[in-house]
N, C-alpha and C positions, 0 to 999 in steps of 0.2 A: 504494500500500500504506500502510496506517495502522499505527502502532505505539502501544502504550500503555506507561505507566510500570510497570516490574516491581516498584517499591517497594510497591505495594498488595497484592501477593501475600502470603498468610499463611505459605507454606512455600518451600522452595528450588525453583528451576527445574531440572529434570532434562534433561540434554542427552545424547542417544545419539549415538555417533560423534564424540565431542569431540576425538579425536586426529587426525581428518581435516582437510583444508584448510578446508572450510566450517564444520564443527563448532568448530574452534579459533577461527575468527573470531567465531562466535556467542557462544562463552564469553567472549571478550575484551570484546565489546560489553555483555553482561549484567553482567559484573563492573564495568565502567566506569560502568554505570548504577546500581550499588549493589545488585544482586540477589545473593541467596544461590544458589550454583550447585553442583549435584552432577553428576558426569560418569559415563557408562557406557562401559566399555571391555571388550575381550575379556579373558578370564582369562589371566594371565601377561604381559599387555602392559606393557612398560616405557615406552612412549611417554607414558602419562598422567603418570607420575612425572617424566619429563623435561620435559614441557610445563607441568604445573601444580604440581609439587611433591608432597609427601606430607601435605597438609593434610587432616585428618579431617573 
């Protein structure tokens, strides 16, 4: 599998399922690589705030 640098992207990377085990790992890797990340969660989910904070 090949990966490319997310720093060349013009906008944020959107991750669906970011509160799950795999999604959480993906978000961590993207943030470590310097990417801007937005996460999608179910309405009313407190897991996103617990995992990633309340950063707009």
